[in-house]
NUVEX-874748 format. One record per residue (C-alpha): residue in one letter; chain; x, y, z. Coordinates in steps of 0.1 Angstrom, whole numbers, plus 5000, padded with zeros to 4 digits. Each point is the difference from the previous one (the first is absolute). Layout:
N
A; A; X; Y; Z
...
REM end
This chain:
311
M; A; 5019; 5509; 4941
R; A; 5024; 4975; 5014
R; A; 4999; 5016; 5034
V; A; 4962; 5000; 5000
I; A; 4999; 4963; 4991
G; A; 5026; 4992; 5026
R; A; 4980; 5018; 5027
W; A; 4967; 4982; 4992
F; A; 5019; 4967; 4997
G; A; 5015; 5005; 5035
R; A; 4966; 5008; 5015
A; A; 4984; 4969; 4984
T; A; 5027; 4976; 5009
G; A; 4993; 4999; 5037
P; A; 4963; 4990; 4998
V; A; 5007; 4975; 4972
L; A; 5027; 4982; 5020
A; A; 4978; 5000; 5031
G; A; 4972; 4984; 4980
L; A; 5023; 4973; 4986
F; A; 5014; 4991; 5035
F; A; 4964; 4999; 5014
A; A; 4988; 4977; 4972
F; A; 5030; 4977; 5004
G; A; 4995; 4999; 5038
S; A; 4963; 4991; 4996
M; A; 5006; 4973; 4974
A; A; 5030; 4983; 5017
P; A; 4980; 4984; 5029
A; A; 4974; 4986; 4977
A; A; 5026; 4986; 4976
A; A; 5019; 4984; 5029
Q; A; 4968; 4983; 5012
Q; A; 4992; 4987; 4966
A; A; 5036; 4987; 4995
E; A; 4998; 4982; 5033
R; A; 4967; 4985; 4992
H; A; 5009; 4987; 4965
S; A; 5036; 4990; 5009
G; A; 5016; 5012; 4967
G; A; 4974; 5023; 4985
I; A; 4992; 5037; 5007
F; A; 4965; 5004; 4987
G; A; 4973; 4976; 4989
S; A; 4975; 4976; 5014
E; A; 5010; 4967; 5016
P; A; 5008; 4975; 4972
T; A; 4985; 4966; 4999
Q; A; 5028; 4986; 4977
F; A; 5036; 5009; 5001
G; A; 5014; 5014; 4968
A; A; 4965; 5009; 4987
P; A; 4990; 5036; 4992
I; A; 4981; 5019; 5028
A; A; 4979; 5031; 4998
W; A; 5021; 5032; 5005
G; A; 5031; 4980; 5006
V; A; 5032; 5020; 5004
G; A; 5033; 4987; 5012
L; A; 5015; 4965; 5002
Q; A; 4978; 4970; 5002
P; A; 4994; 4983; 5034
S; A; 5028; 4976; 5010
G; A; 4994; 4962; 4997
G; A; 5035; 4989; 5009
V; A; 5033; 5008; 5016
V; A; 5016; 5012; 4967
K; A; 4972; 5025; 4993
T; A; 5002; 5012; 5037
A; A; 5037; 5008; 4996
I; A; 4993; 5019; 4967
S; A; 4972; 5020; 5018
D; A; 5024; 5008; 5029
L; A; 5026; 5014; 4976
N; A; 4973; 5019; 4980
S; A; 4988; 5016; 5033
L; A; 5035; 5010; 5010
V; A; 5007; 5017; 4967
L; A; 4966; 5016; 5000
W; A; 5005; 5016; 5034
I; A; 5035; 5012; 4989
I; A; 4985; 5016; 4969
I; A; 4972; 5017; 5022
A; A; 5026; 5014; 5024
I; A; 5021; 5014; 4971
T; A; 4970; 5015; 4983
V; A; 4987; 5017; 5032
F; A; 5035; 5013; 5008
V; A; 5005; 5014; 4965
M; A; 4965; 5016; 5000
A; A; 5006; 5016; 5034
L; A; 5035; 5012; 4990
L; A; 4986; 5015; 4968
G; A; 4971; 5017; 5018
W; A; 5024; 5014; 5026
C; A; 5024; 5014; 4973
I; A; 4971; 5016; 4981
W; A; 4987; 5016; 5032
R; A; 5033; 5010; 5016
Y; A; 5017; 5013; 4969
R; A; 4972; 5017; 4983
E; A; 5007; 5036; 4987
K; A; 4981; 5017; 5029
A; A; 5018; 4982; 5028
N; A; 5034; 4998; 4983
P; A; 5004; 5030; 4976
T; A; 5038; 4995; 4999
P; A; 5008; 4964; 4991
S; A; 5032; 4983; 5011
R; A; 5027; 4994; 4974
T; A; 5013; 4969; 5017
S; A; 5010; 4974; 4974
H; A; 5017; 4972; 5020
N; A; 4992; 4983; 5033
T; A; 5022; 4971; 5010
V; A; 4977; 4986; 5026
L; A; 4970; 5000; 4977
E; A; 5020; 4984; 4971
V; A; 5012; 4972; 5023
A; A; 4966; 4995; 5014
W; A; 4981; 4997; 4967
T; A; 5026; 4975; 4989
V; A; 5003; 4978; 5031
I; A; 4963; 4999; 5010
P; A; 4988; 4986; 4966
V; A; 5028; 4974; 5001
L; A; 4988; 4989; 5035
I; A; 4964; 4998; 4988
L; A; 5011; 4978; 4971
V; A; 5019; 4977; 5023
V; A; 4969; 4997; 5022
I; A; 4980; 4989; 4969
A; A; 5028; 4978; 4985
I; A; 5006; 4977; 5030
P; A; 4964; 4986; 5002
S; A; 4998; 5000; 4962
F; A; 5029; 4977; 4996
R; A; 4988; 4978; 5029
L; A; 4966; 4997; 4982
I; A; 5016; 4991; 4967
Y; A; 5020; 4971; 5015
Y; A; 4970; 4990; 5021
Q; A; 4978; 4997; 4969
D; A; 5027; 4982; 4979
R; A; 4996; 4964; 5011
P; A; 4988; 4980; 5030
R; A; 5024; 4982; 5024
D; A; 4978; 4970; 5008
A; A; 4971; 4996; 4975
D; A; 4971; 4977; 5009
L; A; 4991; 4994; 4964
T; A; 5010; 5011; 4965
I; A; 4977; 5010; 4971
N; A; 5012; 5004; 4964
V; A; 4982; 5029; 4982
Q; A; 5002; 5004; 4963
G; A; 4985; 5029; 4981
R; A; 4985; 4992; 4966
Q; A; 4981; 5020; 4975
W; A; 4975; 5004; 5016
Y; A; 4996; 4979; 5031
W; A; 5020; 4987; 5030
H; A; 5014; 4965; 5003
Y; A; 5006; 4987; 5036
E; A; 5020; 4969; 5011
Y; A; 5003; 4985; 5035
P; A; 5033; 4980; 4999
D; A; 4999; 4992; 5037
H; A; 4966; 4984; 4998
G; A; 5001; 4975; 4972
N; A; 5011; 5025; 4973
F; A; 4964; 5005; 4987
A; A; 4993; 5031; 4979
F; A; 4971; 5020; 4987
D; A; 4991; 5032; 4982
S; A; 4981; 5030; 5014
R; A; 4978; 5022; 4979
P; A; 4974; 5027; 5008
I; A; 4963; 4991; 5002
P; A; 4980; 5015; 4972
Q; A; 4976; 5027; 5011
E; A; 4969; 4981; 4991
D; A; 5011; 4970; 5022
L; A; 5008; 5020; 5031
Q; A; 4984; 4987; 5032
P; A; 4990; 5021; 5031
G; A; 5031; 5012; 5017
Q; A; 5023; 4997; 4970
L; A; 5016; 5031; 4985
R; A; 5001; 5010; 4964
N; A; 5035; 4997; 4985
L; A; 5015; 4988; 5033
S; A; 4983; 4966; 5009
V; A; 5015; 4970; 4982
D; A; 4989; 4964; 4993
E; A; 5030; 4984; 5017
P; A; 5015; 5022; 5029
L; A; 5034; 4995; 5016
V; A; 4994; 4983; 5033
V; A; 5025; 5004; 5029
P; A; 4999; 4992; 5038
V; A; 4997; 5028; 5025
G; A; 5032; 5008; 5018
A; A; 5022; 4980; 4975
T; A; 5031; 5016; 4984
V; A; 4994; 4995; 4963
R; A; 5030; 5002; 4976
V; A; 4990; 5012; 4965
L; A; 5021; 4992; 4970
T; A; 4989; 5020; 4970
T; A; 5008; 4997; 4963
G; A; 4984; 5009; 4967
Q; A; 4990; 4979; 4970
D; A; 4998; 5027; 4973
V; A; 5004; 5036; 5011
I; A; 5006; 5018; 5033
H; A; 4972; 4998; 5024
S; A; 4998; 5011; 5037
F; A; 4986; 4981; 5029
F; A; 4986; 5027; 5022
I; A; 4979; 4996; 5032
P; A; 5000; 5034; 5018
S; A; 4983; 4989; 5032
L; A; 5027; 4973; 5006
G; A; 5029; 5022; 4990
I; A; 5011; 4979; 4971
Q; A; 5010; 5012; 4965
K; A; 5024; 4981; 4977
Y; A; 5006; 5000; 4963
S; A; 4994; 4968; 4981
I; A; 5028; 5001; 4973
P; A; 5004; 4973; 4973
G; A; 5033; 4981; 5005
R; A; 5005; 5012; 5036
T; A; 4987; 4988; 5034
L; A; 4995; 5026; 5027
E; A; 4993; 4994; 5036
T; A; 4979; 5018; 5026
W; A; 4977; 4990; 5029
F; A; 4969; 5009; 5020
R; A; 4981; 4989; 5030
A; A; 4963; 5005; 5006
D; A; 4993; 5006; 5037
R; A; 4962; 4997; 4997
E; A; 4974; 4981; 4982
G; A; 4985; 5018; 4970
V; A; 5001; 5006; 4963
F; A; 5029; 5021; 4986
Y; A; 4998; 5015; 4965
G; A; 5026; 5012; 4977
Q; A; 5007; 5006; 4963
C; A; 5028; 5000; 4974
N; A; 5013; 5035; 5001
Q; A; 5023; 4996; 4971
I; A; 4985; 5010; 4966
C; A; 5004; 4966; 4984
G; A; 4979; 5003; 4969
L; A; 4964; 5003; 4986
N; A; 4984; 4981; 5029
H; A; 5022; 5013; 5028
W; A; 4969; 5007; 5021
F; A; 4991; 4963; 4997
M; A; 5025; 4988; 5027
P; A; 4985; 5005; 5035
I; A; 5014; 4982; 5030
E; A; 4978; 4985; 5028
V; A; 5017; 4986; 5031
R; A; 4979; 4981; 5026
A; A; 5016; 4997; 5034
V; A; 4984; 4971; 5019
P; A; 5008; 4981; 5032
P; A; 5027; 4973; 4998
D; A; 4974; 4972; 5003
A; A; 4979; 5014; 4972
F; A; 5031; 5005; 4978
Q; A; 5010; 4963; 5004
A; A; 4965; 4990; 4991
W; A; 5002; 5022; 4969
V; A; 5034; 4985; 4990
E; A; 4986; 4965; 5001
Q; A; 4971; 5010; 4978
A; A; 5023; 5020; 4976
K; A; 5023; 4969; 4995
Q; A; 4970; 4981; 4987
K; A; 4985; 5029; 4981
Y; A; 5031; 5010; 4980
A; A; 5015; 4965; 4995
R; A; 4998; 4978; 4969
A; A; 5009; 4963; 4999
D; A; 5020; 5004; 4967
G; A; 5021; 5029; 5014
S; A; 4987; 5025; 4974
P; A; 4992; 5036; 5011
P; A; 4968; 5005; 5021
A; A; 4969; 5008; 4981
I; A; 4999; 5036; 5013
A; A; 5035; 5006; 4987
A; A; 4993; 4985; 4965
A; A; 4982; 5030; 4986
P; A; 5025; 5030; 5000
A; A; 4978; 5018; 4974
Q; A; 4970; 5000; 5023
G; A; 5009; 5034; 5016
L; A; 5003; 5016; 4966
Q; A; 4967; 4986; 4988
M; A; 4982; 5011; 5031
A; A; 5015; 5035; 4997
E; A; 4990; 5003; 4964
T; A; 4964; 4990; 5008
R; A; 4998; 5027; 5027
R; A; 5015; 5028; 4979
REM end
């Protein structure tokens, strides 16, 4: 019985492997064209907003800044290494099944040690890991903190909304909460659009200092390549730079409680002149003569009340 099964398996292996290689070869050019067109994604229609879901989206989101571009480059490097290893192992396995099947090799070899092979399968994986490790460490240090920041934004995660401060522009502050579904306007996205977005100038290096008020949150904007925990009692630093105008969406990806979903992030990258005009308006909008907190920051229970009415 074992011999019969082995013979049929050997006969079927060749056509199956040929079909797999044909399928991979036909899909690779299309995938490469899609990846080049979307600059960070593999499949899916061209997005109108960065960080927003797209139909049939597979792969990383399109890059909106230099940090995300560096992340995408490392991801592509590791992906091609994995593809090469997978193709090599499949080819080697297919060759071994075909070459050493019972009919072609009735008397199997009793060899148990091979010095060259043992050295090769030890050294080659080490070299592959070195090739992956060097750009990985460079990316970690590159993401850590900016050398010359153009502006600083303090980000505080709260249950359940975000609090932003601009210490370099008058130290005004405001809260950011999602727009209820019944109040959405054309072009706004459910569970992503907010009432007070974070506004930054295009091309500026933005230092982000994160902390938490109550529990651990996470400031995560995938299309800008930024993800940092907001931990109570600690201040963590990271940075990003938006290289194009647009709206970049993110969310808290740390399970921080009942209304964890209620913490979307909306970043608007605008030209420097438009940013300066927004700053002047924001100084007046969020300021009070008596020095008390701005009106928008005086209702911390608003997010919970809105969430309860929508449940």
